[in-house]
Backbone as a ProteinNet text record, in pm:
[ID]
protein_1_A
[PRIMARY]
MLSRTLLPTLRFSCRPGQLATRSHLTAAWQTKPSSGVLQTFSPSRSWNATHRGWTSGGRSSFNAPRPPRFGFWQQISQRINRIPSYVVFWGIFGINGAVFALWQVANTQYQQSGDPSLLGFMFQHFTTSAWNVNNGRIWTLITSSFSQRDVGHLLFNGISYYFTVPLILSVLGNTGFLALYLGAGFVASVSSLWWHSSVKKNPRYSSLGASGALYGVLSFFACLAPRATFLIFGIIPCPAWLCISGIFVWDGYSALAGSRQGTDTAGHIGGLLGGIGYYILRMRLRI
[TERTIARY]
95.6	-21.1	88.9	49.2	118.5	100.3	227	197.2	231.3	192.3	248.3	109.3	121.8	32.3	33.1	-41.1	-52.6	-135.5	-134.2	-256.8	-249.9	-278.5	-274.1	-392.9	-388.3	-502.6	-530	-621.8	-640.2	-746.1	-699.6	-803.3	-789.6	-901.5	-917.5	-997.5	-924.8	-997.7	-973.1	-1061.9	-1023.4	-1054.3	-992.1	-1065.6	-988.3	-1078.2	-1071.9	-933.3	-872.5	-755.2	-717.4	-635.3	-611	-534.4	-454.6	-388.4	-426.5	-438.3	-471.7	-358.4	-412.9	-295.4	-333	-219.5	-242.6	-200.2	-268.6	-254.3	-365.4	-418.2	-528.6	-517.5	-424	-381.4	-298.7	-362.8	-256.9	-267.1	-131	-146.2	-41.1	-83.5	18	-7.5	114.3	91.6	186.4	159.5	278	309.2	414.3	448.9	530	517.6	618.3	635.8	807.7	863.2	773.6	777.8	733.5	772.9	758.1	788.7	682.1	686.1	578.1	613.4	532.9	572.3	691.1	656.2	741.1	872	895.9	1029.9	1114.2	1025.4	1091.8	1174.8	1122.5	1173.6	1298.7	1288.5	1346.1	1460.4	1586.7	1660.6	1677.8	1726.4	1699.9	1753.2	1872.9	1961.9	1874.4	1794.9	1697.3	1536.8	1541.7	1367.2	1339.5	1426.7	1365.7	1392.2	1402.3	1443.4	1346.6	1386.8	1316.5	1345.7	1307.1	1321.3	1449.6	1486.9	1631.5	1744.6	1725.3	1851.7	1819.3	1832.9	1832.2	1975	1979.1	2104.2	2154.2	2245.2	2305.2	2299.6	2175.1	2129.8	2081.7	1950.9	1877.8	1847	1936.7	1927.9	1794.3	1754.5	1631.3	1664.1	1549.7	1566.3	1546.7	1477.1	1515.1	1638.6	1717.7	1842.9	1955.7	1899.2	2019.5	2145.6	2264.6	2354	2354	2388.1	2348.6	2480.6	2499.2	2588.6	2595.9	2697.1	2673.4	2604.7	2501.4	2468.3	2430.5	2426.2	2442.9	2545.4	2672.1	2809.5	2784.2	2791.4	2813.3	2685.5	2564	2452.7	2418.7	2502.7	2537.3	2624.8	2711.6	2818.3	2743	2687.6	2586	2481	2440.5	2330.2	2411.8	2513	2584.1	2620.9	2652.8	2690.6	2576.2	2466.8	2371.9	2318.3	2333.4	2290.1	2384.9	2482.9	2565.6	2530.3	2459.2	2432.7	2315.2	2337	2244.7	2124.8	2023	1871.1	1824.6	1827.7	1787	1831.8	1939.3	1989.3	1859.7	1864.7	1769.2	1633.6	1572.8	1439.5	1445.6	1530.6	1526	1577.5	1675.6	1686	1570.1	1470.5	1348.6	1247.1	1245.6	1187.6	1214.9	1344.8	1397.6	1388.4	1395.7	1375.2	1202.5	1111	995.5	987.7	1044	1043.2	1092.6	1234	1271.6	1189.7	1145.9	1032.5	926.8	870.4	758.5	787.4	910.5	957.5	990.7	1032.8	1048.1	907	778.7	649.6	619.8	631.5	588.5	677	808.1	864.7	821.5	812.2	720	622.3	499.7	380.3	399.4	482.3	489.1	538.2	656.7	698.6	589.9	530.8	416.5	310.9	265.6	166.1	229.5	354.4	386.1	448	513.1	570.5	508.1	439.6	347.5	482	594.4	695.6	638.2	626.2	594.6	708.4	842.5	939.3	958.2	971.6	1001.3	842.9	744.7	628	626.8	661.3	668.3	743.4	876.8	986.2	935.7	832.9	814	702.6	647.8	506.8	588.9	678.6	763.4	850.2	900.1	974.5	934.5	823.5	778.4	627.1	563.3	405.7	395.3	333.4	294.1	177.3	241.6	152.1	182.4	93.6	135.4	217.8	198.3	270.7	421.5	450.5	606.4	633.9	596.7	634.3	650.8	564.5	567	684.6	715.4	810.4	956.2	984.6	1088.3	1098.8	1030.9	1047.9	1035.4	1095.5	1057.7	1072.8	1154.8	1200.6	1075.3	983.9	876.2	795.2	787.2	720.8	767.1	892.5	976.6	926.3	967.9	1011.1	875.7	758.8	626.3	585.2	667.3	620.5	708.1	774	834.9	792.4	660.6	619.3	475.5	511	386	362.4	219	216.1	164.1	103.6	36.8	60.6	19.9	60.4	-12.1	-141.6	-230	-178.4	-140.9	-78.9	52.6	102.2	265.5	235.5	121.5	89.4	45.3	-65.8	-99.8	-8.6	95	164.9	298.5	336.5	436	411.4	300.6	263.7	251	167.7	185.6	324.3	408.5	515.2	631.3	590.9	672.8	611.5	507.2	461.7	449.7	446.6	442	565.5	672.4	801.4	884.6	924.2	1023.1	1004.1	917.9	896.7	944.1	877	904.4	1053.3	1112.3	1256.1	1335.8	1296	1388.5	1377.6	1267.1	1232.4	1286.5	1318.6	1333.5	1514.8	1536.8	1673.2	1672.1	1765	1795.3	1734.4	1809.3	1788	1631.6	1620.4	1488.4	1376.2	1383	1284.7	1282.2	1398.2	1370.2	1330.4	1367.6	1296.4	1125.1	1095.7	956	894.4	941	905.4	895	1028.1	1021.9	934.1	974.2	881.8	717.4	667.5	509.4	477.3	584.6	547	548.3	648.8	670.6	521.1	495.2	365.9	231.8	243.9	129.2	106	232.3	243.9	208.6	250.8	198.4	74	2.7	-123.5	-189	-155.5	-251.3	-245.1	-102.9	-103.8	-159	-170.6	-262.8	-390.2	-466	-624.1	-633.5	-593.2	-624.3	-621	-481.4	-495.5	-552.6	-544.3	-600.9	-756.1	-767.4	-921.6	-1004.5	-969.8	-1038.8	-1024.5	-925.9	-901.7	-895.5	-794.4	-773.4	-621.8	-549.6	-388.5	-336	-420.5	-371.7	-363.9	-411.5	-434.3	-282.4	-276.7	-119.6	-167.7	-54.3	-84.8	30.8	26	183	136.9	247.1	203.7	278.3	308.5	381	289	157.2	56.6	53.9	94.1	86.9	211.1	343.6	448.4	421.2	320	290.7	165.5	71.2	-25.4	69.5	174.6	251.6	315.4	366.7	427.8	330.4	203	106.5	61.9	15.2	-19.1	89.3	199.2	328.4	324.2	303.4	296.3	163.4	50.5	-83.4	-66.3	39.2	52.8	139.3	247.2	364.9	263	173.2	100	-42.3	-85.5	-239.9	-340.6	-296.2	-411.3	-354.5	-289	-227.6	-370.1	-394.6	-524.8	-484.2	-570.7	-553.5	-694.6	-666.6	-784.1	-838.1	-943.9	-985.4	-1050.4	-985.8	-1019.7	-989.9	-911.6	-846.1	-943.6	-1048.5	-1168.6	-1211.4	-1228	-1263.3	-1166.1	-1161.7	-1042.1	-1075.3	-1004.2	-1022.5	-895.2	-880.1	-757.2	-697.2	-553.9	-473.7	-521	-542.4	-586.5	-746.4	-815.9	-967.2	-965.3	-896.7	-864.8	-780.6	-686.4	-617.2	-738.5	-816.7	-919.7	-1018.3	-1050.6	-1137.9	-1099.3	-999.8	-916.3	-935.1	-861.1	-895.2	-1013.6	-1129.1	-1235	-1294.6	-1284.6	-1328.6	-1268.1	-1138	-1051.2	-1121.6	-1096.1	-1137.5	-1293.9	-1385.7	-1498.1	-1498.7	-1399.7	-1409.6	-1345.4	-1246.8	-1178.6	-1270.1	-1361.2	-1467.8	-1588.3	-1608.3	-1751.1	-1716.3	-1547.2	-1519.6	-1555.1	-1546.2	-1599.1	-1444	-1429.8	-1323.2	-1234.9	-1271	-1205.2	-1066.8	-1031.3	-915	-825.4	-851.4	-753.2	-755.5	-619.6	-580.8	-597.2	-719	-733.8	-689.9	-686.1	-611.9	-444.8	-414.8	-251.3	-257.1	-351.3	-376.8	-349.1	-481.2	-455.5	-344	-265	-144.1	-25.7	-46.7	56.1	16.7	-111	-157	-81	-127.8	-76.2	66.5	118.5	287.4	339.4	291.1	292	306.6	168.1	147	251.1	251.9	360.4	488.4	527.6	683.5	688.8	576.8	580.8	572.1	507	489.7	625.2	699	829.6	932.1	928.8	1014.3	1015.1	904.3	839.1	876.2	870.3	888.9	1046.3	1128.5	1268.8	1350.6	1266.7	1339.8	1458.9	1442.3	1527.2	1500.8
-120.8	8.7	121.1	204.3	339.7	429.2	463.3	593.8	714.1	757	897.7	972.7	1115.7	1200.4	1218.3	1199.3	1219.8	1321	1430.5	1498.4	1527.4	1412.8	1449.7	1513.5	1611.9	1658.5	1615.6	1570	1517.9	1603.4	1643.4	1726.3	1677.4	1624	1588.9	1716.6	1699.3	1794.9	1734	1743.8	1712.9	1829.3	1823.4	1957.2	1917.2	1910.3	1862.1	1947	1851	1918.7	1827.7	1860.7	1797.8	1640.9	1659.5	1541.5	1462.5	1359.7	1312.6	1327.5	1356.8	1379.5	1299.3	1257.2	1179.9	1244.7	1367.1	1459.6	1536.7	1464.4	1525.1	1530.4	1481.8	1443.1	1565.4	1635.7	1729.2	1667.2	1634.4	1564.5	1660.4	1662.2	1738.4	1688.2	1620.6	1600.2	1644.9	1646.1	1666.2	1551.8	1553.6	1439.9	1478.7	1404.2	1407.5	1292.9	1265.4	1177.8	1076.6	938.6	835.6	713	648.4	486.9	432.2	327.3	276.6	201	152.3	86.7	164.2	281.3	353.3	369.1	370.4	403.1	254.8	159.3	6.4	40.2	93.2	99.3	199.8	297.2	401.9	448.9	466.4	488.3	619.3	616.8	772	875.2	860.5	957	1045.7	915.8	1020.7	1020.3	1007.1	983	1126.1	1231.9	1375.5	1440.9	1379.2	1421	1550.2	1683.4	1759.2	1779.5	1893.7	1924.6	1966.8	2049	2119.9	2049	1922.1	1868.8	1702.1	1633.4	1489.5	1424.5	1276	1223.2	1167	1157.4	1126.8	977.8	930.7	811.8	730	785.4	750.3	579.9	539	373.5	328.5	228.3	180.1	34.4	-35.4	-193.6	-215.5	-197.1	-197.1	-203.8	-109.7	-85.6	-140.7	-197.8	-239.9	-336.2	-319.6	-390.3	-536	-592.5	-745.9	-770.4	-896.3	-963.7	-899	-895.7	-830.8	-957.2	-925	-1068.5	-1005.7	-851.2	-847	-747.2	-775.3	-741.2	-592.9	-552.7	-463.5	-380.6	-408.8	-307.5	-275	-378	-338.1	-222.9	-216.4	-114.3	40.3	9.8	158.1	195	95.1	124.2	169.4	143.2	212.8	339.6	368	497.6	611.9	546.5	605.3	666.3	560.7	626.8	692.5	716	809.2	964.2	966.5	1124.7	1159.8	1297.9	1349.1	1329.7	1311.9	1295.8	1402.5	1495.1	1639.1	1678.3	1606.3	1634.1	1538.1	1424.2	1338.3	1413.9	1487.8	1536.7	1627.1	1735.5	1851.8	1867.4	1734.4	1679.9	1667.5	1547.9	1516	1671.3	1720.8	1860.2	1923.2	1918.3	2017.7	1969.8	1830	1779.7	1848.7	1790	1851.5	1980.4	2080.5	2189.2	2237.2	2196.1	2178.1	2136.5	2038.8	1972.4	2089.2	2098.9	2204.2	2343.2	2374.1	2490.3	2471.7	2351.2	2325.4	2307.4	2262	2240.7	2399	2505.1	2635	2708.5	2690.5	2720.2	2667.7	2549.5	2458.5	2536.4	2552	2607.2	2756.5	2814.6	2960.8	2974.7	2892.8	2884.5	2861.7	2762.2	2688.3	2810.8	2891.3	3000.1	3102.7	3134.3	3290.1	3269.1	3154.6	3116.4	3023	2922.5	2827.7	2701.2	2720.2	2624.8	2513.4	2393.3	2238.1	2169.1	2201.1	2134.1	2090.1	2191.8	2156.4	2085.8	2136.5	2076.8	1917.3	1894.8	1759.2	1683.4	1745.5	1703.1	1623.1	1732.4	1714.4	1593.3	1587.2	1455.3	1371.5	1352.4	1210	1202	1271.8	1209.3	1211.6	1284.9	1305	1289.6	1182.2	1155	1009.9	938.5	791.9	793.6	700.1	670.6	573.2	477.7	346.1	388.5	502.3	554.4	563.2	584.1	646.8	500.6	407.4	270.1	212.2	219.7	156	183.2	308.6	388.2	375.6	271.7	236.2	361.7	441.2	529.7	484.6	352.9	286.7	378.6	491.6	562.4	642.7	685.7	758.6	706.8	560.2	516.2	580.9	596.9	688.9	838.1	896.3	1035.5	1107.8	1055.7	1089	1136.4	1059.4	1070.9	1221.1	1293.7	1406	1533.6	1479.8	1599	1656	1788.8	1862.7	1952.9	1970.3	2102.3	2209	2207.9	2345.9	2389	2499.6	2533.1	2470.2	2427.4	2368.3	2240.1	2169.6	2035.1	2044	2129.4	2136.1	2161.2	2262.8	2293.9	2187.7	2113.6	2001.6	1896.1	1840.4	1763.8	1801.4	1914.2	1991.6	1985.2	2021.2	2021.6	1894.2	1799.3	1653.4	1620.1	1622	1583.7	1640.5	1775.2	1835.6	1772.6	1743.6	1702	1573	1498.6	1311.8	1268.4	1290.4	1218.2	1241.2	1344.6	1349.7	1236.9	1175.9	1102.7	936.5	939.7	799.4	795.8	893.2	930.5	890.2	928.2	890.2	784.6	698.2	553.2	473.3	469.1	401.1	409.3	552.9	599.6	597.4	649.5	709.9	592.6	475	368.3	310.7	289.4	216.1	328.4	448	562.2	579	578.4	567.5	468.8	328.8	218.7	234.2	298	289.8	407.2	529.3	634.7	609.2	595.2	516.7	412.1	308.4	200.7	219.1	297.6	353.9	398.8	497.6	568	484.3	378.5	296	214.4	160.5	71.3	147.1	278.6	349.6	374.2	407.8	434.3	304.2	170	48.4	39.8	67.5	53.4	130	244.2	333.5	319.7	270.8	204.8	97.7	-2.8	-127.4	-100.6	-20.3	11.3	89.2	197.7	280.9	187.4	131	70.3	-72.3	-147.9	-267.3	-293	-230	-234.7	-122	-25.5	84.8	115.3	50.7	53.6	199.2	290.4	419.3	451.1	385.2	374	526.9	640	787.3	839.7	764.5	833.6	848.4	959.3	984.1	1057.8	1015.7	1113.1	1136.4	1217.3	1258.1	1279	1308	1351.2	1260.9	1320.5	1233.3	1191.7	1203.1	1137.9	998.7	937.3	775.4	728.2	814	780.3	829.6	946.4	974.3	887.6	833.8	760.6	611	575.7	487.4	484.8	599.1	643.9	670.6	683.1	705.5	542.4	482.6	340.1	275.2	284.3	224.5	249	387.4	409.1	358.3	366.1	310.2	152.6	85.7	-59.9	-48.1	27.5	40.8	89.3	167.9	251.6	244.3	131.5	111.4	224.7	215	293.3	470.4	492.4	630.1	713.7	818.7	897.5	1005.8	1004.7	1096.2	1151.8	1313.1	1390.9	1462	1404.2	1421.5	1575.6	1662.3	1791.9	1876.6	1806.7	1871.6	1878.8	1789.7	1770	1652.1	1552.7	1433.1	1339.8	1278.6	1167.9	1048.8	993.6	845.6	767.1	643.9	549.2	525.7	515.9	536.6	415.9	299.8	174.1	213.2	292.8	330.7	425.9	528.7	645.2	570.4	513.4	434.4	365	271	197.6	261.6	381	458.3	513	567.1	619	526.7	403.7	295.3	256.4	222.8	233.9	329.9	439.9	582.2	577.5	589.8	568.6	442.8	321.2	232.8	260.1	299.2	302.7	393.7	519	630.8	550.4	500.2	413.8	329.3	276.3	161.6	232.7	347.3	422.5	513	549.6	648.1	791	792.8	954.1	1032	1138.1	1218.6	1211.6	1247.1	1243.2	1302.3	1413	1481.6	1412.8	1313.4	1215.5	1086.8	1042.4	916.7	834.7	783.7	703.7	567.2	527	370.6	402.3	501.6	548	556.9	596.3	622.3	483.5	384.9	257.7	183.3	201.4	138.7	190.8	317.9	369.6	326.7	311.7	232	100.7	19.3	-104.4	-118.5	-32.8	-52	-45.6	78.9	115.5	-38.5	-85.1	-208.9	-327.3	-320	-464.2	-422.1	-291.6	-278.2	-305.1	-265	-319	-461.7	-534.7	-659.7	-722	-668.2	-730.6	-722	-610.3	-549.9	-655	-690.8	-733.5	-904.6	-953.9	-1086.6	-1117.4	-1008.5	-1013.4	-992.5	-929.7	-856.1	-764.2	-667.4	-565.3	-434.4
15.5	-7.5	16	-70.8	-104.8	51.8	103.9	180	148.8	21.5	-23.6	-40.5	-52.1	-84.3	-238	-311	-443.7	-483.5	-551.7	-583.8	-740.2	-839	-974.3	-1014.1	-1116.8	-1206.4	-1307.3	-1362.6	-1493.8	-1567.4	-1686.4	-1757.6	-1891.5	-1961.2	-2110.6	-2191.4	-2311.8	-2376.7	-2527.9	-2611.8	-2757.5	-2878.9	-2964.3	-3050.3	-3181.3	-3301.2	-3404.4	-3489.3	-3581.8	-3640.1	-3757.2	-3861.7	-3992.4	-3914.3	-3822.9	-3780.9	-3640.1	-3614.9	-3505	-3389.8	-3296.6	-3171.7	-3061.4	-2987.6	-2866.4	-2759.1	-2757.9	-2647.8	-2571.2	-2488.9	-2428.8	-2285.6	-2226.4	-2090.2	-2005	-1923.2	-1812.6	-1682.7	-1635.4	-1534.8	-1408.8	-1306.4	-1194	-1067.4	-989.6	-852.4	-758.2	-632.3	-542.7	-457.4	-416	-349.2	-219.9	-109.5	16.8	66	61.5	122.5	227.9	233	340.1	260.4	389.7	347.3	265.8	198.1	94.2	-3.4	-111.2	-234.7	-322.1	-341.9	-407.2	-370.2	-230.4	-177.1	-164.3	-183.1	-222.2	-345.8	-451.1	-567.2	-594.8	-498.1	-510.4	-408.5	-419.2	-307.3	-252.4	-131.3	-65.3	-130.5	-193.6	-244.9	-355.1	-423.5	-522.7	-503.4	-361.8	-328.3	-313.8	-283.7	-290.3	-399.3	-518.1	-653.4	-678.2	-747.7	-792.5	-931.7	-999.7	-1133.7	-1143.2	-1021.5	-1043.9	-991.8	-890.5	-866	-837.2	-952.2	-946.3	-922.5	-866.3	-878	-1000.8	-1032.1	-1162.6	-1183.4	-1264.1	-1273.1	-1125.9	-1106.5	-984.3	-992.1	-892.6	-902.9	-823	-828.5	-759.2	-752.3	-690.4	-689.6	-814.1	-900.9	-1056.8	-1108.3	-1059.8	-1130.1	-1037.8	-909.8	-813.5	-911.9	-847.1	-914.9	-948.5	-1037.5	-1059	-1146.5	-1153.8	-1238	-1384.5	-1452.1	-1592.5	-1692.5	-1734.2	-1825.5	-1952.7	-2011.3	-2157.7	-2229.5	-2134.4	-2198.6	-2276.4	-2372.3	-2415.9	-2388.8	-2417.3	-2385.1	-2215.4	-2113.3	-1985.9	-2002.8	-2061.3	-2055.5	-2079.7	-2212.4	-2253.2	-2147.2	-2084.2	-1973.1	-1860.4	-1798.3	-1722.6	-1748.6	-1884.2	-1915.3	-1920.1	-1962.2	-1964.7	-1838.3	-1748.6	-1588	-1537.2	-1586.1	-1506.9	-1553.4	-1654.2	-1687.4	-1605.8	-1532.5	-1466	-1519.3	-1439.3	-1482.9	-1524	-1459.7	-1516.7	-1670	-1721.2	-1866.8	-1930.7	-1915.4	-1951.3	-1953.9	-1840.5	-1862.8	-1952.8	-1930.4	-2003.3	-2149.6	-2168.1	-2308.1	-2426.7	-2354.3	-2427.5	-2406.9	-2334.4	-2348.1	-2467	-2452.8	-2578.2	-2708.9	-2705.7	-2856.5	-2897.1	-2825.2	-2844.1	-2873.9	-2800.7	-2843	-2973.5	-3027.7	-3125.5	-3254.6	-3247	-3349.9	-3365.6	-3250.4	-3268.8	-3320.7	-3291.9	-3371.3	-3547.9	-3565.3	-3709.7	-3789.4	-3718.9	-3760.7	-3786.2	-3711.4	-3714.8	-3841.6	-3832.7	-3952.8	-4087.7	-4076.4	-4207.9	-4236.9	-4133.7	-4164.1	-4242.4	-4191	-4244.7	-4362	-4377.7	-4503.9	-4615.5	-4587.5	-4685.9	-4710.4	-4588.4	-4602.5	-4677.5	-4656	-4704.3	-4875.6	-4875.5	-5036.8	-5090.3	-5025.4	-5127.1	-5106.9	-5066.3	-5049.5	-4963.3	-5011.3	-4926	-4880.9	-4947.9	-4929.4	-4773.8	-4674.7	-4513.1	-4456.4	-4499.9	-4442.8	-4487.8	-4618.7	-4664.9	-4581.6	-4550.4	-4456.1	-4359.5	-4272	-4133.1	-4112	-4246	-4236.9	-4259.5	-4346.8	-4382.2	-4286.4	-4150.7	-4091.6	-3918.4	-3888.2	-3747.5	-3744.4	-3838.9	-3822.2	-3842.9	-3754.9	-3776.9	-3899.2	-4024.1	-4109	-4191	-4245.1	-4326.1	-4438.3	-4488.7	-4600.6	-4583.6	-4458.7	-4427	-4363.7	-4335.8	-4295.7	-4402.8	-4493.5	-4630.9	-4720.6	-4696.1	-4744	-4676.1	-4585.4	-4501.4	-4388.2	-4386.9	-4270.2	-4117.2	-4084.2	-3969.8	-3826.1	-3849.1	-3742.7	-3694.7	-3774.8	-3746.8	-3650.4	-3611.8	-3488.8	-3361.4	-3359.9	-3240	-3249.2	-3365.6	-3391.3	-3377.6	-3412	-3397.3	-3254.5	-3185.5	-3043	-2959.6	-3052.3	-3007.4	-3081.5	-3138.9	-3250.2	-3199.2	-3174.3	-3136.7	-3229.8	-3296.9	-3424.9	-3389.7	-3288.9	-3281.3	-3131.8	-3068.3	-2928.5	-2827.9	-2855.9	-2762.6	-2753.4	-2842	-2864.8	-2767	-2789.9	-2713.3	-2548.1	-2530.6	-2382.1	-2338	-2379.4	-2292	-2257.9	-2366.7	-2331.1	-2272.8	-2301.2	-2205.8	-2040.7	-2005.7	-1881.4	-1824.6	-1902.5	-1857.9	-1835.5	-1897.8	-1925.1	-1809.6	-1772.1	-1653.9	-1529.8	-1476.8	-1381.9	-1342.2	-1460	-1443.8	-1445.9	-1504.8	-1563.9	-1431.2	-1380.6	-1252.8	-1166.5	-1116.2	-1021.6	-1074.4	-1159.3	-1244.3	-1286.7	-1337.3	-1369	-1239.8	-1161.7	-1015.6	-984.6	-993.6	-927.9	-1066.7	-1173.3	-1258.7	-1312.1	-1285.4	-1354.2	-1495.6	-1563.5	-1692.7	-1760.6	-1778.6	-1897.7	-1880.3	-1731.9	-1736.9	-1762.5	-1752.8	-1764.9	-1941.7	-1999.9	-2161.1	-2246.9	-2152.1	-2216.4	-2198.6	-2088.7	-2042.3	-2167.7	-2171.7	-2233.9	-2399	-2450.1	-2566.4	-2620	-2527.1	-2543.1	-2567.4	-2462.7	-2481.3	-2582.2	-2641.4	-2768.6	-2866.5	-2882	-2993.7	-2992.3	-2913	-2902.3	-2929.5	-2874.3	-2929.3	-3094.2	-3120.2	-3281.7	-3374.9	-3306.9	-3383.5	-3375.3	-3263.6	-3239.9	-3337.4	-3327.8	-3416.4	-3550.1	-3605.9	-3705.7	-3775	-3693.5	-3731.3	-3722	-3602.2	-3604.9	-3714	-3757.6	-3865.3	-3979.4	-4030.7	-4160.9	-4187.2	-4061.9	-4070.1	-4051	-3960.2	-3906.7	-3964.2	-3969.2	-3979.8	-4156.6	-4199.2	-4368	-4414.7	-4337.3	-4379.3	-4358.9	-4496.2	-4465.3	-4510.3	-4529.6	-4526.4	-4394	-4289.5	-4147.1	-4108	-4042.7	-3979.1	-3834.3	-3765.8	-3635.1	-3564.2	-3452.1	-3395	-3243.7	-3176.1	-3046.5	-2943.7	-2796.8	-2693.4	-2598.6	-2621.1	-2504.2	-2500.7	-2623.3	-2589.8	-2497.2	-2518.5	-2412.4	-2283.7	-2268.1	-2109.3	-2084.1	-2158.9	-2095.1	-2036.8	-2123.1	-2057.6	-1940.4	-1947.6	-1795.6	-1658.6	-1692	-1602	-1561.5	-1652.9	-1642.7	-1579	-1570.8	-1519.1	-1352.7	-1349.4	-1225.3	-1142.4	-1234.2	-1156.7	-1106.7	-1204	-1163	-1048.8	-1021.7	-914.6	-811.2	-795.8	-678.2	-700.2	-717.8	-768.3	-676.9	-542.7	-459.6	-437.3	-524.5	-494.3	-525.5	-494.8	-504.6	-651.3	-731.6	-840.6	-829.7	-859	-837.6	-978.9	-1018.7	-1168.7	-1161.6	-1260.3	-1272.2	-1129.5	-1022.9	-927	-812.7	-841.3	-739.3	-698	-777.9	-776.3	-723.5	-612.3	-601.6	-632.2	-710.3	-758.9	-746	-701.8	-714	-854.8	-858.2	-965.6	-1076.1	-1027.9	-1098.5	-1150.4	-1071.5	-1122	-1253.2	-1239.6	-1298	-1438.7	-1403.7	-1570.5	-1639.7	-1549.1	-1608.8	-1689.3	-1625	-1669.5	-1817.7	-1834.7	-1923.4	-2063.2	-1996.1	-2097.7	-2150.8	-2090.6	-2157.7	-2222.6	-2194.9	-2273.4	-2395.7	-2407.7	-2523.8	-2619.6	-2535.8	-2629.8	-2680	-2606.3	-2670.6	-2763	-2789	-2844.3	-3004.7	-2977.5	-3084.3	-3175.5	-3104.7	-3161.4	-3209.6	-3166.7	-3224.6	-3324.7	-3345.1	-3424.8	-3384.4	-3278.1	-3228.8	-3173.8	-3152.9	-3101.4	-3224.1	-3357.4	-3482.9	-3457.6	-3375.8	-3369.9	-3265.6	-3200.7	-3101.6	-3146.6	-3140.3	-3164.5	-3049.2	-3036.8	-2917.7	-2928.1	-3040.9	-3053.9	-3020.1	-3033.3	-2981	-2829.6	-2759.8	-2617.3	-2591.1	-2631.8	-2601	-2581.7	-2701.6	-2706.3	-2610.7	-2578.5	-2488.6	-2334.7	-2291.6	-2190.1	-2151.5	-2277.8	-2263.4	-2241.7	-2336.3	-2335.1	-2187.2	-2106.1	-1989.4	-1891	-1921.8	-1833.9	-1845.9	-1993.2	-2018	-1972.6	-1966.5	-1928.6	-1770.3	-1693.9	-1563.7	-1550.9	-1598.4	-1611.3	-1640.3	-1752.5	-1788.1	-1690.4	-1622.1	-1526.7	-1373	-1362.7	-1234.6	-1261.2	-1392	-1419.6	-1441.6	-1474.8	-1499.3	-1374.9	-1292.2	-1188.6	-1217.9	-1326.2	-1360.2	-1337.3
[MASK]
+++++++++++++++++++++++++++++++++++++++++++++++++++++++++++++++++++++++++++++++++++++++++++++++++++++++++++++++++++++++++++++++++++++++++++++++++++++++++++++++++++++++++++++++++++++++++++++++++++++++++++++++++++++++++++++++++++++++++++++++++++++++++++++++++++++++++++++++++++++++++++++++

C-alpha cells in the first residue's frame, strides 16, 4: 500500500485538427516522501529528487547492481545512468520544443511562399502513417512521439510531461525511464498504425504527439502504486487503478465508435498497454 500523498489533476479535452493527436492529458501531482511501495523501488538519495536537482542515474531496486548479463548493452546502460537525470529530462523536453519550432517554420514557409518542401519533410519524418512505414521510414514510430504541431498540443503534453515524468525518472533511473517512455511511444504508434490501416481501412491516416508515451508513464505508475489518489479535474478523488481503467474504457469506446476524430484514441490505448506491459516485464525479469 502506498503511503504517499499524490494530488494529480487530470483534464481531458479534444479538438478537431488535420492530424490526429495523442495529447489530451494534463497531469500534475505533489509528493512528500515517506515509506511505502514507491520507496521500495527508489533509493534514499534520489527519493527527494526535484526538477532542479536529481541524482546522476537514480538507482532503484529496478536498477540495483547485478552480475553483468548483456555485456556491451550493460556498459551502454551504465554510461547512460551516469548522465545526470535532469539532462535526460530537459533533453527530451528540448527535442519536443525543437520539433515544434520546425513545424512552425514549415507552416509559415508554406503559407507565405507556397513552398511545401519543409512541411513535406515534417510529415515524412515526424508523423506515424502507413505511407511512411511502407516507404521504409520506420523511425517515425518513435519520432512521432516527439512531435507537437500546434501550441495547444505542445501545451497539454508539456504540462503533462513536466509534472508526470520526474517521479518515475527518479524511480527507474535513466535507462529504465527511457525504455518505458520510448517503448510506450513505440507501442502507441504501432497500435495506431494497425488500428487505422488494418481495422479502419484508412491507410492515409497519420498521427503525432507525446501523449502515447505519457499514458505509458501513467499506467506504469498505476501498476506500481494502484491505490495512489488521483484528483480528476483537481476535485474528484480517484484511485490510480480506477482512473487508468476509466481512461482505457473511454478511449477504447471512442476508438470503436469513431468519435473524437481529432484524437488518436487507438494510440492512447497502445500507450497504456505499453506502460502496463513494461511493468509486468520488469517484475517478471526483476530488473
